[in-house]
N, C-alpha and C positions, 0 to 999 in steps of 0.2 A: 504492500500501498506505500503511496505516496499523496504526498501534502503540498499545493503551489500557493504560492499568495501571487493574484491577478492584481496589482492595483487598480488596472482602470478595468474592471467590471463593475459597474455601479449600477443597473438596474439588472431584470428577468429574462431583456430582450439578450442581454450580455450575457447570464445566464445558458442560457438556449443555446445559443449561436457558441460558446465555450464547449455541451453537453456535448453537441451535436459532432463539430471536431472530434474531442475527443473517442467517441463513438463509432468516428473516422478510423481513427491509425488501431480501436479494438472493441470490437461489434460488442464481445462482452464484457466490456471494462464495466462497472461500478463506480458509480459518479455519486457524488454530493455534492453542496455549493452550497456554500454563505456568501448569501452578499454580502451582508452590511460586516461582516469580515473580511470580506476578499478573497476567500477562500476557499481553495478547491482540492477536493479526497476525492483519490482515485485508486480505484482495486484492481488491478491489471497483471498479464501477466509481461507483457509488453515495460522499456524500460524507461526509466526515468524519462532520462532524456528524446524519447522518439513520442511521450505525452507532453513536454515539454515544448515540442517543435510542431505539434497539432496543434496546443491555443495558442500558442506565438503564429503560427500561418494562417490562422482565420482572424488573426490584427489584434491582438492583448498582447500584454505584455508578464509575460510566469517567470516564478524564479523558483525554483523548487527550495521547501520550504522544511528545515531541520524535524 
């Protein structure tokens, strides 16, 4: 499981776009999003970098949180 901070995620539309991007990288991924905290939690078999790249390709700035 990976945690990402997405500082420029501000609304439900952003969250939906990010979830779709993660699912495009791994259709079986479990995605949990907290918009107010700007956090995205992903349960996946893919690497954290692959998921971060998918989020970034959707137009958002993600960083892998500790």
